[in-house]
Backbone as CSV, one residue per row, in Angstrom:
resi,resn,N_x,N_y,N_z,CA_x,CA_y,CA_z,C_x,C_y,C_z
1,THR,25.973,110.679,94.681,25.746,111.507,93.496,27.060,111.677,92.732
2,GLN,26.940,112.189,91.507,28.149,112.427,90.712,29.081,113.401,91.438
3,GLN,28.515,114.457,92.038,29.334,115.446,92.743,30.065,114.812,93.926
4,GLN,29.375,113.946,94.658,30.014,113.281,95.798,31.172,112.399,95.336
5,MET,30.956,111.672,94.237,32.012,110.803,93.723,33.208,111.624,93.250
6,ASP,32.939,112.765,92.595,34.031,113.641,92.145,34.845,114.155,93.334
7,LEU,34.149,114.535,94.409,34.830,115.043,95.609,35.659,113.953,96.283
8,MET,35.118,112.726,96.313,35.879,111.610,96.895,37.159,111.352,96.111
9,GLU,37.033,111.337,94.785,38.207,111.102,93.945,39.247,112.205,94.165
10,GLN,38.794,113.455,94.236,39.715,114.574,94.442,40.399,114.484,95.804
11,ALA,39.646,114.094,96.827,40.217,113.988,98.180,41.319,112.940,98.241
12,VAL,41.103,111.811,97.561,42.106,110.741,97.551,43.311,111.131,96.710
13,ARG,43.039,111.654,95.512,44.105,111.970,94.560,44.958,113.156,95.005
14,ASP,44.313,114.232,95.481,45.028,115.481,95.740,45.424,115.685,97.196
15,PHE,44.697,115.025,98.124,44.952,115.294,99.541,45.342,114.054,100.346
16,GLY,45.475,112.918,99.664,45.955,111.720,100.348,44.969,111.115,101.326
17,ILE,43.695,111.436,101.184,42.679,110.861,102.070,42.521,109.379,101.750
18,GLY,42.367,108.557,102.781,42.160,107.125,102.567,40.741,106.831,102.112
19,PHE,40.573,105.751,101.352,39.248,105.360,100.881,39.187,103.842,100.819
20,MET,38.100,103.278,101.342,37.930,101.828,101.287,36.495,101.509,100.893
21,MET,36.327,100.584,99.955,34.986,100.137,99.578,34.806,98.703,100.050
22,ALA,33.735,98.470,100.814,33.427,97.122,101.280,32.585,96.406,100.234
23,GLY,32.832,95.132,100.048,32.144,94.352,99.028,30.708,94.038,99.400
24,GLY,29.957,93.619,98.415,28.553,93.267,98.598,27.871,93.282,97.257
25,ASP,26.584,92.926,97.245,25.894,92.836,95.955,25.511,94.190,95.379
26,GLN,25.809,95.293,96.123,25.532,96.632,95.607,26.812,97.472,95.533
27,SER,27.954,96.810,95.460,29.216,97.544,95.361,29.918,97.203,94.054
28,PHE,31.019,97.880,93.798,31.827,97.656,92.604,30.981,97.762,91.332
29,GLY,31.287,96.973,90.305,30.622,97.121,89.012,29.122,96.924,89.071
30,VAL,28.669,95.881,89.788,27.226,95.605,89.827,26.460,96.661,90.598
31,GLY,27.158,97.464,91.403,26.503,98.545,92.133,26.410,99.828,91.336
32,GLY,26.880,99.799,90.080,26.775,100.983,89.225,28.009,101.869,89.261
33,TYR,29.126,101.356,89.784,30.334,102.182,89.895,31.319,101.966,88.740
34,PHE,30.909,101.178,87.730,31.736,100.947,86.548,31.889,102.261,85.781
35,GLN,33.144,102.608,85.448,33.466,103.825,84.695,32.990,105.088,85.420
36,THR,33.223,105.151,86.728,32.901,106.332,87.533,34.162,106.782,88.267
37,PRO,34.132,107.961,88.931,35.275,108.395,89.729,35.657,107.389,90.817
38,ILE,34.687,106.637,91.335,34.989,105.628,92.358,35.899,104.557,91.787
39,GLU,35.640,104.133,90.556,36.501,103.136,89.930,37.912,103.699,89.736
40,ARG,38.004,104.974,89.339,39.311,105.568,89.070,40.169,105.675,90.334
41,LEU,39.530,105.922,91.486,40.345,106.109,92.690,40.711,104.802,93.377
42,LEU,40.006,103.722,93.084,40.320,102.427,93.699,41.414,101.700,92.921
43,PRO,42.190,100.870,93.601,43.244,100.107,92.914,42.706,98.811,92.302
44,VAL,41.467,98.817,91.879,40.864,97.635,91.257,40.120,98.059,89.993
45,ASP,39.909,97.085,89.118,39.187,97.299,87.869,37.778,96.757,88.049
46,MET,36.751,97.591,87.796,35.361,97.163,87.981,34.906,96.171,86.915
47,ASP,35.598,96.105,85.794,35.246,95.150,84.755,35.668,93.773,85.233
48,ILE,34.691,92.890,85.417,34.964,91.603,86.057,35.818,90.737,85.141
49,LYS,36.961,90.250,85.674,37.888,89.476,84.859,37.482,88.008,84.758
50,GLY,36.981,87.434,85.833,36.635,86.014,85.822,35.250,85.774,85.261
51,LYS,34.945,86.375,84.118,33.582,86.326,83.589,33.152,84.904,83.231
52,LYS,34.088,84.044,82.829,33.726,82.680,82.457,33.223,81.890,83.653
53,GLU,33.596,82.333,84.868,33.189,81.627,86.066,31.885,82.170,86.641
54,LEU,31.357,83.250,86.072,30.132,83.851,86.582,28.926,82.992,86.218
55,PRO,27.899,82.979,87.074,26.680,82.249,86.724,25.985,82.881,85.535
56,SER,25.261,82.051,84.785,24.531,82.556,83.625,23.496,83.581,84.078
57,LEU,23.347,84.647,83.292,22.496,85.765,83.679,21.513,86.109,82.574
58,GLY,20.272,86.357,82.972,19.263,86.871,82.054,18.714,88.177,82.598
59,LEU,18.723,89.223,81.779,18.248,90.536,82.195,17.245,91.053,81.174
60,VAL,16.086,91.522,81.672,15.132,92.204,80.803,14.937,93.615,81.347
61,ILE,15.178,94.601,80.495,14.988,96.007,80.857,13.615,96.436,80.338
62,VAL,12.780,96.947,81.241,11.441,97.427,80.887,11.482,98.950,81.023
63,LEU,11.384,99.652,79.895,11.684,101.081,79.853,10.463,101.893,79.406
64,ASP,10.068,102.845,80.222,8.935,103.725,79.940,9.291,104.694,78.808
65,LYS,8.486,104.684,77.727,8.690,105.616,76.612,7.474,106.519,76.417
66,SER,6.657,106.685,77.472,5.453,107.514,77.364,5.825,108.974,77.107
67,GLY,4.836,109.762,76.700,5.078,111.155,76.322,5.700,111.986,77.414
68,SER,5.378,111.681,78.677,5.925,112.456,79.793,7.418,112.228,79.984
69,MET,7.962,111.218,79.291,9.400,110.932,79.383,10.222,111.776,78.408
70,SER,9.568,112.607,77.609,10.279,113.397,76.601,11.388,114.241,77.225
71,GLY,12.468,114.409,76.458,13.569,115.273,76.910,14.566,114.548,77.794
72,GLY,14.957,115.231,78.864,16.028,114.735,79.727,15.735,113.407,80.384
73,LYS,14.478,113.165,80.764,14.144,111.908,81.428,14.341,110.709,80.501
74,MET,13.963,110.887,79.234,14.147,109.812,78.266,15.630,109.518,78.052
75,GLU,16.424,110.585,77.943,17.867,110.410,77.760,18.490,109.730,78.978
76,LEU,18.029,110.107,80.176,18.539,109.503,81.407,18.213,108.013,81.455
77,ALA,16.975,107.662,81.104,16.560,106.257,81.121,17.352,105.434,80.111
78,LYS,17.557,105.997,78.914,18.314,105.270,77.890,19.774,105.102,78.299
79,GLU,20.334,106.132,78.947,21.722,106.038,79.425,21.845,104.972,80.503
80,ALA,20.872,104.919,81.412,20.886,103.898,82.469,20.812,102.499,81.859
81,ALA,19.952,102.332,80.863,19.833,101.033,80.197,21.139,100.668,79.488
82,ALA,21.732,101.638,78.794,22.975,101.384,78.073,24.101,100.992,79.022
83,ARG,24.187,101.644,80.184,25.226,101.309,81.165,25.014,99.910,81.722
84,SER,23.758,99.519,81.917,23.469,98.162,82.389,23.922,97.135,81.355
85,ILE,23.646,97.428,80.090,24.035,96.517,79.013,25.558,96.412,78.921
86,ASP,26.271,97.531,79.165,27.741,97.531,79.123,28.336,96.519,80.091
87,LEU,27.655,96.269,81.211,28.181,95.368,82.228,27.951,93.894,81.893
88,LEU,27.128,93.610,80.888,26.826,92.225,80.544,27.912,91.617,79.669
89,ARG,27.941,90.279,79.667,28.841,89.552,78.774,28.103,89.214,77.492
90,GLU,28.852,88.952,76.428,28.236,88.650,75.135,27.317,87.437,75.227
91,GLN,27.645,86.455,76.101,26.832,85.247,76.181,25.661,85.366,77.151
92,ASP,25.543,86.509,77.833,24.394,86.722,78.711,23.121,86.905,77.887
93,THR,21.995,86.681,78.538,20.695,86.847,77.882,20.137,88.232,78.207
94,LEU,19.657,88.934,77.180,19.123,90.281,77.369,17.848,90.448,76.562
95,GLY,16.899,91.168,77.154,15.718,91.612,76.434,15.438,93.053,76.808
96,VAL,14.892,93.845,75.895,14.511,95.224,76.182,13.089,95.440,75.689
97,ILE,12.213,95.849,76.617,10.824,96.137,76.282,10.567,97.604,76.600
98,ALA,10.210,98.384,75.595,9.792,99.770,75.818,8.271,99.786,75.863
99,PHE,7.707,100.735,76.604,6.249,100.753,76.689,5.716,102.168,76.822
100,ASP,4.526,102.366,76.281,3.690,103.532,76.586,2.364,102.929,77.021
101,SER,1.300,103.092,76.251,0.058,102.397,76.598,0.082,100.954,76.098
102,THR,1.049,100.625,75.238,1.255,99.251,74.778,2.754,98.940,74.790
103,PRO,3.122,97.665,74.956,4.551,97.305,74.976,5.122,97.161,73.568
104,TRP,6.426,97.389,73.455,7.146,97.262,72.192,8.462,96.540,72.484
105,GLN,8.640,95.369,71.878,9.849,94.577,72.097,10.981,95.169,71.260
106,VAL,11.847,95.953,71.903,12.957,96.613,71.200,14.044,95.602,70.870
107,VAL,14.375,94.748,71.851,15.385,93.705,71.677,14.762,92.388,72.116
108,GLU,14.687,91.415,71.214,14.136,90.108,71.560,14.992,89.454,72.643
109,THR,14.346,88.860,73.637,15.063,88.252,74.753,15.833,87.024,74.279
110,GLY,17.150,87.092,74.405,18.023,85.998,73.977,19.472,86.398,74.200
111,PRO,20.419,85.508,73.846,21.843,85.822,74.020,22.240,87.078,73.251
112,ILE,23.116,87.876,73.862,23.598,89.099,73.210,24.580,88.718,72.112
113,GLU,24.294,89.148,70.908,25.200,88.845,69.793,26.084,90.037,69.446
114,ASP,25.515,91.230,69.513,26.263,92.442,69.183,25.853,93.531,70.172
115,LYS,26.676,93.737,71.187,26.339,94.676,72.254,26.166,96.097,71.725
116,ASP,27.038,96.515,70.806,26.945,97.867,70.246,25.626,98.072,69.508
117,ASP,25.180,97.044,68.774,23.922,97.139,68.044,22.747,97.244,69.006
118,VAL,22.805,96.484,70.104,21.742,96.520,71.114,21.652,97.912,71.734
119,VAL,22.802,98.481,72.101,22.824,99.818,72.701,22.270,100.846,71.725
120,GLU,22.611,100.700,70.436,22.110,101.631,69.420,20.581,101.549,69.308
121,GLN,20.039,100.325,69.395,18.576,100.162,69.353,17.917,100.841,70.548
122,VAL,18.529,100.714,71.720,17.987,101.342,72.928,18.017,102.861,72.792
123,ARG,19.103,103.397,72.282,19.242,104.850,72.155,18.300,105.432,71.090
124,SER,17.724,104.582,70.242,16.820,105.060,69.196,15.375,105.201,69.688
125,ILE,15.091,104.796,70.919,13.720,104.858,71.446,13.280,106.316,71.576
126,VAL,12.058,106.596,71.138,11.503,107.951,71.178,10.263,107.952,72.077
127,ALA,10.134,108.971,72.915,9.018,109.059,73.854,7.726,109.461,73.164
128,SER,6.609,108.784,73.518,5.266,109.142,73.057,4.260,108.211,73.717
129,GLY,2.990,108.642,73.835,1.923,107.767,74.293,1.652,107.827,75.785
130,GLY,0.781,106.918,76.240,0.367,106.849,77.649,1.253,105.924,78.458
131,THR,0.718,105.383,79.570,1.542,104.551,80.454,0.766,103.331,80.941
132,ASP,1.275,102.131,80.654,0.757,100.886,81.220,1.956,100.068,81.676
133,ILE,2.192,100.030,82.983,3.371,99.349,83.533,3.164,97.841,83.616
134,PHE,1.955,97.411,83.942,1.708,96.004,84.265,1.987,95.073,83.080
135,THR,1.453,95.423,81.905,1.559,94.513,80.752,3.005,94.237,80.344
136,PRO,3.850,95.255,80.150,5.232,94.966,79.753,6.033,94.263,80.852
137,THR,5.736,94.575,82.113,6.440,93.892,83.200,6.056,92.416,83.220
138,GLY,4.771,92.141,82.989,4.321,90.748,82.882,4.999,90.025,81.732
139,MET,5.173,90.718,80.605,5.888,90.134,79.465,7.308,89.742,79.850
140,ALA,7.973,90.618,80.612,9.356,90.339,81.037,9.417,89.072,81.883
141,TYR,8.478,88.939,82.823,8.424,87.722,83.643,8.176,86.492,82.766
142,ASP,7.236,86.593,81.816,6.919,85.463,80.945,8.127,85.038,80.119
143,GLN,8.922,86.002,79.682,10.074,85.687,78.833,11.215,85.048,79.629
144,LEU,11.374,85.465,80.894,12.468,84.923,81.710,12.130,83.576,82.354
145,THR,10.859,83.349,82.645,10.454,82.151,83.406,10.970,80.844,82.813
146,PRO,10.798,80.570,81.511,11.220,79.259,80.999,12.724,79.107,80.773
147,LEU,13.496,80.173,80.923,14.922,80.113,80.605,15.712,79.417,81.708
148,ASP,16.663,78.575,81.307,17.503,77.831,82.251,18.748,78.662,82.568
149,LEU,18.588,79.623,83.487,19.662,80.530,83.860,19.796,80.556,85.379
150,LYS,21.001,80.810,85.867,21.227,80.849,87.314,20.619,82.109,87.930
151,ARG,20.718,83.232,87.227,20.177,84.488,87.736,19.314,85.142,86.678
152,LYS,18.120,85.574,87.101,17.182,86.220,86.182,16.674,87.491,86.863
153,HIS,16.776,88.614,86.154,16.471,89.898,86.790,15.755,90.826,85.809
154,ILE,14.870,91.664,86.360,14.152,92.674,85.582,14.474,94.048,86.165
155,ILE,14.762,95.014,85.297,14.909,96.410,85.721,13.792,97.212,85.072
156,LEU,12.948,97.830,85.901,11.843,98.664,85.428,12.204,100.125,85.631
157,LEU,12.240,100.902,84.536,12.527,102.333,84.602,11.293,103.098,84.141
158,THR,10.730,103.954,85.016,9.525,104.694,84.653,9.428,106.015,85.404
159,ASP,8.727,106.977,84.798,8.484,108.257,85.473,7.012,108.419,85.811
160,GLY,6.188,107.461,85.389,4.754,107.691,85.456,3.986,106.785,86.383
161,GLN,2.689,106.950,86.339,1.777,106.138,87.108,0.964,105.318,86.123
162,SER,0.843,104.024,86.410,0.160,103.139,85.490,-1.324,103.458,85.428
163,ALA,-1.879,103.373,84.223,-3.302,103.662,84.039,-4.177,102.577,84.657
164,ALA,-3.635,101.371,84.791,-4.418,100.248,85.309,-3.861,99.767,86.645
165,THR,-4.778,99.392,87.549,-4.373,98.810,88.831,-4.478,97.299,88.721
166,MET,-3.365,96.625,88.788,-3.340,95.171,88.620,-2.681,94.524,89.837
167,ASP,-2.673,93.179,89.836,-2.117,92.440,90.971,-0.615,92.242,90.768
168,TYR,0.140,93.295,91.017,1.596,93.204,90.897,2.163,92.193,91.886
169,TYR,1.580,92.145,93.083,2.117,91.284,94.145,2.149,89.828,93.704
170,GLN,1.046,89.346,93.140,0.989,87.952,92.701,2.003,87.691,91.596
171,MET,2.102,88.634,90.635,3.045,88.475,89.534,4.479,88.383,90.050
172,ILE,4.826,89.247,91.005,6.192,89.275,91.534,6.462,88.038,92.384
173,GLU,5.480,87.621,93.174,5.638,86.406,93.994,5.870,85.190,93.104
174,GLU,5.100,85.049,92.050,5.285,83.923,91.132,6.652,84.007,90.456
175,GLY,7.082,85.241,90.159,8.408,85.416,89.578,9.506,84.952,90.525
176,LEU,9.372,85.283,91.806,10.362,84.861,92.800,10.449,83.339,92.884
177,GLU,9.303,82.677,92.756,9.294,81.210,92.779,10.079,80.640,91.609
178,ASN,10.190,81.415,90.537,10.963,80.997,89.362,12.350,81.639,89.329
179,GLY,12.759,82.207,90.468,14.107,82.771,90.584,14.294,84.111,89.908
180,ILE,13.204,84.863,89.689,13.300,86.156,89.004,13.193,87.276,90.029
181,THR,14.171,88.169,90.032,14.163,89.326,90.930,13.875,90.595,90.131
182,LEU,13.507,91.659,90.859,13.067,92.896,90.210,13.669,94.118,90.886
183,SER,14.169,95.058,90.084,14.568,96.382,90.571,13.693,97.418,89.884
184,THR,13.311,98.462,90.605,12.531,99.551,90.010,13.303,100.851,90.136
185,VAL,13.229,101.682,89.086,13.909,102.970,89.075,12.876,104.050,88.768
186,ALA,12.644,104.959,89.729,11.709,106.066,89.535,12.461,107.244,88.923
187,ILE,11.973,107.728,87.784,12.625,108.838,87.087,11.728,110.071,87.198
188,GLY,12.204,111.091,87.890,11.425,112.320,88.032,10.467,112.268,89.208
189,MET,9.872,113.429,89.507,9.013,113.563,90.680,7.609,113.012,90.457
190,GLY,7.215,112.772,89.205,5.851,112.333,88.935,5.632,110.841,89.080
191,ALA,6.680,110.089,89.382,6.563,108.633,89.459,5.713,108.213,90.658
192,ASP,5.054,107.078,90.511,4.295,106.491,91.614,5.297,105.783,92.519
193,GLN,5.967,106.560,93.376,7.053,106.014,94.161,6.581,104.953,95.146
194,MET,5.357,105.091,95.649,4.844,104.092,96.576,4.704,102.734,95.895
195,LEU,4.152,102.737,94.668,4.020,101.501,93.923,5.386,100.895,93.610
196,LEU,6.307,101.743,93.129,7.627,101.238,92.733,8.403,100.732,93.956
197,ASP,8.281,101.399,95.107,8.915,100.917,96.344,8.354,99.560,96.736
198,GLU,7.037,99.420,96.671,6.393,98.158,97.059,6.793,97.036,96.119
199,MET,6.868,97.334,94.832,7.274,96.306,93.865,8.693,95.817,94.140
200,ALA,9.602,96.753,94.384,10.997,96.390,94.639,11.123,95.638,95.966
201,GLU,10.398,96.091,96.986,10.449,95.432,98.286,9.952,93.989,98.188
């Protein structure tokens, strides 16, 4: 949590406590520690320097904008999306799909041309409507499948339960065959955590 990270930074800075972070696919910048107290206390920069050597990346963010997301949850989801975009390179591929009962393509899936403009578009999303998770997630898979990229990933952020029960398993399995991975983020207590856990697993 933010409080835990603040305490760790204070312990290292003010009391000389040792701190070591072990590497992995959920550590450093890709683990969400970019521009956090953890980055400040470590003797390394989370902004990846060898970006030209990184494999090509395609990311589609699928963001719930239903009415129940109004207020703090919507701001939290938009901030999470903006931080994810901050970690991308200009030549990476990005798409953003917002959804309520129907999907809305906020950012067309393609190379990032202006990161600041993309973040501004994401921050302009306003909550309203119902919830259909399956359709926009399927769109994300369809958009990433034909792209010739080394890594293709979808991040689904939602607080709700989908109105329709669909075959998520088949969609995700077919996505894996095309090299597409999925992360799910449950926002608030009303999320269908069982569904989102199963999708991510």
